[in-house]
C-alpha positions in Angstrom: 22.7 -19.8 -17.9 26.2 -18.8 -18.9 26.3 -15.4 -20.7 28.8 -14.9 -23.5 28.8 -11.1 -23.1 28.3 -9.8 -19.6 28.8 -6.3 -18.2 29.4 -5.9 -14.4 29.4 -2.7 -12.3 30.4 -2.3 -8.6 30.5 1.0 -6.6 29.4 -0.1 -3.1 32.7 1.1 -1.5 35.4 3.7 -2.3 36.4 1.5 -5.3 34.6 2.2 -8.6 34.9 -0.6 -11.1 33.4 -2.0 -14.4 34.2 -5.3 -16.0 33.2 -6.7 -19.4 33.4 -10.5 -20.2 33.3 -10.9 -24.0 34.5 -13.8 -26.1 36.4 -15.3 -23.1 38.3 -12.0 -22.7 38.2 -9.6 -19.7 38.1 -5.8 -20.1 38.0 -3.9 -16.9 38.5 -0.7 -15.0 39.2 -0.4 -11.2 39.9 2.9 -9.5 39.7 4.1 -5.9 37.4 7.2 -6.3 35.8 8.1 -2.9 32.6 10.1 -3.6 33.4 10.5 -7.3 31.8 7.3 -8.7 29.0 9.2 -10.5 31.6 11.3 -12.5 33.5 8.3 -13.8 31.2 5.2 -14.0 29.6 5.8 -17.4 33.0 6.7 -18.8 34.3 3.3 -17.6 31.4 1.5 -19.3 32.2 3.3 -22.6 35.9 2.5 -22.3 35.5 -1.3 -21.8 32.9 -1.5 -24.6 35.3 0.5 -26.8 38.2 -1.8 -26.0 36.1 -4.9 -26.9 34.9 -3.2 -30.1 31.2 -3.6 -29.3 28.3 -1.5 -28.2 25.4 -2.0 -25.8 23.4 -4.1 -28.2 25.8 -6.9 -27.7 25.4 -7.1 -23.9 23.3 -10.1 -22.8 23.1 -9.3 -19.1 24.2 -6.7 -16.6 25.4 -7.8 -13.2 25.8 -5.3 -10.4 27.0 -5.1 -6.8 23.7 -4.7 -5.0 25.4 -3.9 -1.7 25.4 -3.6 1.2 27.8 -0.8 1.3 27.9 3.0 1.0 24.4 4.4 0.7 25.3 6.7 -2.2 27.4 4.1 -4.0 24.8 1.4 -4.1 22.2 3.9 -5.3 24.5 5.1 -8.1 25.0 1.5 -9.3 21.3 0.7 -9.2 20.4 3.9 -11.1 23.0 3.4 -13.8 22.1 -0.3 -14.2 18.4 0.5 -14.5 19.0 3.0 -17.2 21.4 0.7 -19.2 19.2 -2.3 -18.8 16.1 -0.5 -20.1 17.9 1.1 -23.0 19.6 -2.2 -24.1 16.6 -4.4 -23.1 18.7 -6.9 -21.1 18.1 -8.7 -17.8 20.0 -7.7 -14.6 21.5 -9.7 -11.8 22.1 -8.4 -8.3 25.2 -9.8 -6.5 26.3 -9.4 -2.9 29.1 -7.0 -2.5 30.4 -9.0 0.4 30.5 -12.2 -1.6 32.3 -10.3 -4.3 35.1 -9.6 -1.8 35.4 -13.3 -1.0 35.6 -14.2 -4.7 38.5 -11.7 -5.1 40.4 -13.3 -2.3 39.8 -16.9 -3.3 40.1 -16.4 -7.1 42.5 -13.6 -8.0 46.3 -14.2 -8.3 47.2 -11.2 -6.0 45.5 -13.0 -3.1 46.7 -16.5 -3.9 48.8 -16.7 -0.7 45.7 -17.5 1.3 44.9 -20.8 -0.6 45.3 -24.0 1.4 45.5 -27.6 0.5 42.0 -28.3 2.0 39.2 -29.4 -0.2 36.9 -26.7 1.2 37.6 -23.2 2.4 35.4 -21.2 4.8 35.4 -17.4 4.5 34.0 -14.5 6.5 33.5 -11.1 4.8 33.2 -8.0 7.0 32.5 -4.5 5.8 32.4 -1.3 7.8 28.8 -0.1 7.9 29.6 3.0 9.9 27.5 4.0 12.9 29.3 1.4 15.0 28.0 -1.5 12.9 29.4 -4.0 10.4 28.0 -6.0 7.5 28.6 -9.7 7.9 28.5 -12.6 5.5 30.2 -16.0 5.6 30.4 -19.0 3.3 32.2 -22.1 2.0 33.8 -22.8 -1.3 34.2 -26.4 -2.3 37.4 -26.5 -4.4 36.8 -29.8 -6.3 33.3 -28.9 -7.4 33.7 -25.1 -7.4 30.4 -24.8 -5.6 29.7 -21.9 -3.2 27.5 -21.9 -0.2 26.8 -18.5 1.4 24.9 -17.2 4.4 22.5 -14.4 4.4 24.0 -10.9 4.6 23.3 -9.2 7.9 24.0 -5.9 9.8 25.3 -6.4 13.3 27.1 -4.7 16.1 30.9 -5.4 16.5 30.1 -7.4 19.6 27.6 -9.6 17.8 30.0 -10.0 14.9 32.6 -11.2 17.3 30.2 -13.8 18.7 29.5 -15.0 15.1 33.2 -15.2 14.2 34.0 -17.4 17.2 31.5 -20.0 15.9 33.3 -20.3 12.6 35.9 -23.0 11.9 39.5 -22.1 12.9 40.7 -22.3 9.3 38.2 -19.6 8.2 39.8 -16.8 6.2 38.7 -13.3 7.2 38.4 -10.5 4.6 37.1 -7.0 4.2 37.8 -3.4 5.0 37.5 -3.2 8.8 41.1 -3.8 9.9 41.8 -0.3 11.0 38.4 0.3 12.5 37.8 -3.1 14.3 41.2 -4.7 14.8 39.7 -6.8 17.6 37.6 -8.6 15.0 40.4 -9.3 12.5 42.5 -10.6 15.4 40.3 -13.7 15.5 41.4 -14.9 12.1 44.7 -16.7 11.4 44.6 -15.2 7.9 43.1 -11.8 7.2 43.0 -10.0 3.8 42.2 -6.3 3.3 40.0 -6.2 0.2 37.2 -4.3 -1.5 34.7 -5.7 -4.0 35.3 -5.5 -7.7 33.2 -5.6 -10.8 35.2 -8.5 -12.1 34.4 -10.5 -9.0 30.7 -9.6 -9.5 31.0 -10.9 -13.1 32.5 -14.2 -11.9 29.7 -14.8 -9.5 27.1 -13.9 -12.2 28.6 -16.4 -14.6 27.8 -19.3 -12.2 24.4 -18.0 -11.4 21.1 -18.4 -13.3 19.0 -15.7 -11.5 19.0 -12.9 -14.1 15.8 -11.0 -14.0 13.9 -8.4 -16.0 13.0 -6.6 -12.8 14.5 -3.2 -12.0 17.9 -3.1 -10.3 17.4 -2.6 -6.5 20.1 -1.8 -4.0 20.4 -3.6 -0.6 20.6 -1.2 2.3 19.8 -3.3 5.4 18.7 -0.1 7.2 15.2 1.4 7.2 16.8 4.8 6.8 20.4 5.9 6.8 20.3 7.6 10.2 19.0 4.5 12.1 21.2 3.4 15.0 21.1 0.0 16.8 19.0 1.6 19.6 16.6 3.2 17.3 15.9 -0.1 15.5 15.4 -1.8 18.9 12.8 0.8 19.8 11.0 0.4 16.5 
């Protein structure tokens, strides 16, 4: 189902963003606000609705970055989306924050330098999960059909991530926020892009999906509790 009026929210990293797709127009806010998402998020929602000249009753679906990402960030998004969806009586759609990074790199003009002449492009998204771990997801976009194929998001050690990267095709594009923390991982890619997820990318993914649900918005943590380490999970 393609929604004519879709609101998207993404706060899984230091970037806080909101995007509204309405009558083939895009209204968006994107700001780097470490630990300040809760103070700005609802203001952003009001601003994009005001620019479009509509209110919540016009929204047909809310898409959100479900994570993985910062524990507080994904909880803020889930809480806000739950409240708005209940108040407006609209379905919600959870979108991988890692896939949203890939969509930015492969779709937005500022990253157009990575496009190649190949009919398909493999990508690998890596996000710093703290505690000496990384979030990992890979996929392929088929340029002629615009179809996306994605792997399951997983939480791995840097060493395991390196093993997984080595199994990817040589033309694979690497993207994410780990360049300063894990340069040994980014070194495996011929092309690497520093990028964070955005609400607009979340909205783009939602537009080609049909999985909107009336269930409550739930974040993706990939950890049993925030303080778990690799060794603790092995012991469990």
